[in-house]
C-alpha positions as CSV (number, residue, x, y, z in Angstrom):
1,M,49.9,21.6,-35.6
2,N,47.9,22.7,-38.6
3,R,44.4,24.0,-37.5
4,S,44.2,26.2,-40.7
5,G,43.2,22.8,-42.7
6,I,40.5,21.7,-41.1
7,A,38.0,24.5,-42.7
8,A,39.1,22.6,-46.3
9,I,37.3,18.9,-44.9
10,R,34.3,18.2,-46.8
11,H,34.7,14.1,-45.7
12,L,35.6,12.4,-43.1
13,A,37.2,8.7,-42.8
14,L,36.4,7.3,-39.5
15,D,38.3,5.0,-37.8
16,M,35.9,3.0,-35.2
17,D,37.4,0.5,-32.5
18,G,39.4,3.4,-30.6
19,T,37.8,6.1,-32.1
20,L,34.2,6.0,-32.1
21,Y,34.0,3.1,-29.3
22,R,36.3,0.6,-27.6
23,G,35.2,-3.0,-27.7
24,K,31.6,-2.8,-26.6
25,T,31.6,0.7,-25.3
26,L,30.1,3.7,-27.3
27,F,31.8,6.6,-26.4
28,P,29.1,9.2,-25.2
29,E,30.6,11.9,-27.8
30,T,30.0,9.4,-30.8
31,V,26.5,10.1,-31.8
32,P,26.5,13.8,-31.0
33,F,29.7,14.2,-33.4
34,L,27.9,12.4,-36.2
35,E,25.1,14.4,-36.0
36,T,27.0,17.8,-35.9
37,L,28.7,16.1,-39.1
38,S,25.4,15.7,-40.5
39,E,24.2,19.3,-39.9
40,L,27.1,20.6,-41.3
41,G,27.0,19.0,-44.5
42,I,30.4,16.9,-43.9
43,G,30.3,13.4,-45.3
44,Y,31.9,10.2,-43.5
45,T,32.7,6.8,-44.4
46,F,33.5,4.2,-41.2
47,F,36.9,2.6,-42.1
48,T,38.5,0.0,-40.2
49,N,41.6,-2.4,-40.4
50,N,39.6,-5.3,-38.4
51,S,39.0,-8.2,-41.1
52,S,37.7,-10.4,-38.7
53,K,34.1,-8.7,-39.7
54,S,32.5,-8.2,-43.1
55,V,30.5,-4.9,-43.9
56,R,27.4,-6.6,-43.6
57,D,28.4,-7.3,-39.6
58,Y,30.1,-4.0,-39.3
59,V,26.3,-2.4,-40.1
60,T,24.6,-4.8,-37.7
61,H,27.3,-3.9,-35.1
62,L,27.0,-0.2,-35.4
63,N,23.2,-0.5,-35.3
64,G,23.3,-2.4,-32.2
65,M,25.5,0.4,-30.8
66,G,23.0,3.1,-31.7
67,I,24.8,4.5,-34.7
68,A,23.1,4.6,-37.8
69,A,25.0,3.1,-40.7
70,T,24.5,1.6,-44.1
71,A,26.8,-0.3,-46.8
72,D,27.8,1.9,-48.5
73,Q,29.7,4.0,-45.6
74,F,32.0,1.7,-45.2
75,Q,35.9,1.0,-46.4
76,T,37.5,-2.1,-44.6
77,S,40.8,-4.1,-45.1
78,T,39.2,-7.1,-46.4
79,L,37.9,-4.5,-49.3
80,A,41.5,-3.2,-49.9
81,A,42.7,-7.0,-50.1
82,I,40.1,-7.6,-52.7
83,A,41.1,-4.6,-54.4
84,Y,44.6,-5.0,-54.5
85,L,44.2,-9.1,-55.7
86,K,42.1,-8.1,-58.3
87,R,44.3,-5.1,-59.4
88,N,47.7,-6.9,-59.3
89,H,46.5,-11.0,-59.4
90,E,43.7,-11.6,-61.7
91,W,44.8,-14.9,-61.9
92,A,44.6,-15.5,-58.0
93,K,41.2,-17.4,-57.4
94,R,42.0,-20.0,-55.2
95,I,42.9,-18.7,-51.4
96,F,43.8,-20.1,-48.2
97,F,42.7,-18.1,-45.4
98,V,44.0,-17.5,-42.4
99,G,40.9,-15.5,-41.3
100,T,37.3,-15.6,-40.1
101,A,34.3,-16.8,-42.1
102,S,33.0,-13.5,-42.5
103,M,36.2,-12.4,-44.0
104,I,36.1,-15.7,-46.3
105,A,32.6,-14.9,-47.5
106,E,33.3,-11.3,-48.3
107,F,36.2,-13.2,-50.5
108,E,33.7,-15.3,-51.9
109,E,31.2,-12.8,-52.7
110,A,33.9,-11.3,-54.9
111,G,34.5,-14.2,-57.0
112,F,37.1,-15.8,-54.9
113,S,37.1,-19.4,-53.9
114,A,38.6,-21.0,-50.4
115,C,40.7,-23.9,-50.4
116,D,42.5,-26.2,-48.1
117,E,44.9,-28.1,-51.4
118,A,46.9,-25.9,-54.2
119,P,46.1,-22.6,-53.5
120,D,47.0,-19.3,-55.8
121,M,47.5,-17.4,-52.8
122,V,47.4,-17.2,-48.9
123,V,45.7,-14.3,-47.5
124,V,45.8,-13.4,-43.7
125,G,43.4,-11.5,-41.9
126,F,42.5,-11.1,-38.2
127,D,40.6,-14.3,-36.5
128,P,39.8,-13.8,-32.7
129,Q,39.3,-18.0,-33.0
130,L,42.4,-18.7,-34.9
131,S,42.9,-22.2,-34.9
132,F,46.8,-23.5,-34.5
133,N,46.1,-26.0,-37.2
134,Q,45.0,-23.0,-39.5
135,L,48.1,-21.3,-38.8
136,C,50.2,-24.0,-39.5
137,R,48.5,-24.6,-42.9
138,G,48.7,-21.3,-43.9
139,G,52.9,-21.6,-42.6
140,Y,52.8,-24.7,-44.8
141,W,51.5,-23.1,-48.1
142,I,53.8,-19.8,-47.4
143,S,56.8,-22.0,-46.9
144,R,56.5,-23.8,-50.1
145,G,56.7,-20.7,-52.2
146,I,52.3,-19.8,-52.4
147,P,52.6,-16.0,-52.6
148,Y,50.2,-14.1,-49.3
149,I,49.0,-10.9,-48.4
150,A,47.9,-9.5,-45.4
151,T,44.5,-7.9,-44.7
152,H,46.3,-5.0,-42.1
153,P,49.4,-4.1,-40.2
154,D,47.8,-3.9,-36.7
155,R,49.5,-5.7,-34.1
156,V,47.2,-5.8,-31.4
157,C,43.2,-5.3,-31.7
158,P,41.2,-2.4,-29.3
159,T,39.7,-4.0,-26.5
160,D,38.0,-2.9,-23.3
161,Q,38.3,-6.6,-21.8
162,P,41.4,-7.6,-19.6
163,T,43.1,-9.6,-22.4
164,L,45.6,-8.6,-25.5
165,L,43.9,-9.3,-28.7
166,V,46.9,-10.6,-31.2
167,D,45.9,-8.7,-34.3
168,C,47.3,-9.7,-37.8
169,G,50.5,-8.2,-37.8
170,S,51.4,-10.4,-35.0
171,I,50.1,-13.3,-36.7
172,C,52.1,-12.4,-40.0
173,A,55.4,-11.7,-37.7
174,A,54.7,-15.6,-36.4
175,L,54.4,-16.6,-40.0
176,E,57.7,-14.5,-41.2
177,A,59.7,-16.1,-38.3
178,A,58.4,-19.6,-38.9
179,T,59.0,-19.4,-43.2
180,G,61.2,-16.6,-43.3
181,R,59.2,-14.9,-45.8
182,P,57.3,-11.6,-45.1
183,P,54.1,-10.8,-46.8
184,E,54.0,-9.7,-50.2
185,A,51.8,-6.8,-49.5
186,V,50.0,-5.5,-46.1
187,L,46.8,-3.6,-46.9
188,G,44.9,-2.1,-44.7
189,K,45.9,1.3,-43.2
190,P,48.3,2.8,-44.2
191,H,48.0,1.5,-47.7
192,P,46.7,4.4,-50.0
193,I,44.3,2.1,-51.4
194,M,42.0,2.4,-48.3
195,V,41.6,5.8,-49.1
196,E,41.8,5.8,-52.5
197,E,38.4,4.5,-53.2
198,I,37.1,6.8,-50.8
199,M,38.2,10.1,-52.6
200,R,37.2,8.2,-55.9
201,R,33.4,7.7,-54.4
202,H,33.1,10.9,-53.4
203,N,35.2,13.3,-55.8
204,L,37.3,14.5,-53.2
205,R,40.7,16.2,-53.6
206,P,43.5,15.0,-50.9
207,D,43.0,18.1,-49.2
208,E,39.3,17.8,-48.7
209,L,39.5,14.5,-46.5
210,G,40.0,14.2,-42.8
211,V,41.1,11.0,-41.5
212,V,40.6,10.6,-38.0
213,G,42.0,7.5,-35.9
214,D,43.8,6.7,-32.9
215,R,47.0,5.1,-34.2
216,V,50.2,7.2,-35.5
217,Y,51.3,4.0,-37.6
218,T,48.5,3.4,-39.6
219,D,45.4,6.5,-39.1
220,L,48.1,9.6,-39.5
221,A,50.6,7.4,-41.6
222,M,47.9,7.0,-44.2
223,A,46.9,10.4,-43.9
224,R,50.4,11.7,-44.5
225,G,50.9,9.6,-47.2
226,V,47.8,10.3,-49.5
227,G,48.0,14.3,-48.6
228,A,45.0,14.0,-46.2
229,Y,44.2,16.0,-43.2
230,G,45.3,13.8,-40.3
231,V,43.3,13.7,-36.9
232,L,44.7,11.9,-34.1
233,V,42.4,11.1,-31.0
234,L,43.2,9.9,-27.7
235,T,40.3,7.7,-26.9
236,G,42.5,4.9,-28.2
237,E,46.1,3.3,-28.6
238,T,48.0,6.5,-28.6
239,G,48.6,8.9,-25.6
240,R,49.4,12.6,-26.3
241,E,53.3,12.6,-25.8
242,E,53.7,9.6,-28.1
243,G,51.4,11.6,-30.6
244,E,53.3,15.0,-30.5
245,A,56.6,12.8,-30.7
246,A,55.3,11.2,-33.9
247,M,57.0,11.8,-37.2
248,P,55.1,13.1,-39.3
249,A,53.3,14.7,-36.7
250,P,49.4,15.0,-36.7
251,D,47.8,17.9,-38.3
252,L,45.4,17.8,-35.3
253,I,45.6,15.9,-31.8
254,V,42.1,16.1,-30.3
255,D,41.2,14.5,-27.0
256,S,37.9,12.7,-28.4
257,V,35.8,13.3,-31.8
258,G,33.5,15.6,-29.1
259,E,36.3,18.4,-29.2
260,L,36.6,17.6,-33.3
261,A,33.0,18.2,-33.5
262,G,33.6,21.4,-31.9
263,M,36.4,22.6,-34.2
264,L,34.7,21.8,-37.3
265,A,32.0,23.6,-36.4
266,A,33.8,27.0,-35.4
267,S,35.8,26.3,-39.1
268,R,32.7,27.1,-40.6
269,T,32.0,30.1,-39.0
270,G,35.6,31.3,-39.6
271,A,36.4,31.0,-35.8
272,V,39.5,28.5,-36.1
């Protein structure tokens, strides 16, 4: 592990579910961790692959859990998908959505329109109330050759409930099996577009950004891909054995963000 790089960090990209909380359960270390970051002058952005909620929803959600947050502190897979379409498909304005009303509203605020007939593009996200009809209609347009993208690759969504939440990656796997076509692009982590905007917004070099998350195939893969410092926390999907065996390896593995807070503080005094 590379502990020396922690001293260069000026800003953290913080995964949320599985890192700061699980489902509706806030980890006890989370608020003290964020307070430590503020005391140390380390900025942070909340980022997530969960496209079922808009930024507005997430602000309300975090505030309700006792986490102070404002809209400008977020980067989501929905925002990444919007940025991708604007960069690469300016002509695509009419979208068939496989996703929630919150996700659709965020696209509409960005200038896109939802449609059921003759779409320019299909966008697939995560929808806990996904209907079979919506899935089938999306599959129909994909089978007709309409290009499609996915907001993120996650196969399951973390939860503290006794169930398995089938996420966007698994929904896309079903669509690909049915149509023979994979998505043109899969945004969200680990796609670099997720952190490019964070670095631009805060004028960061890659080595000044730390990416903190609980998944090696999204959070940590993205950190490695852009040259940021990757921190794996063991409060979510990934266990220590899997983290230590990951290739490429995380720069740092910690039990929780509480442990990371102590290491960041120590790095400012030269103790790490």
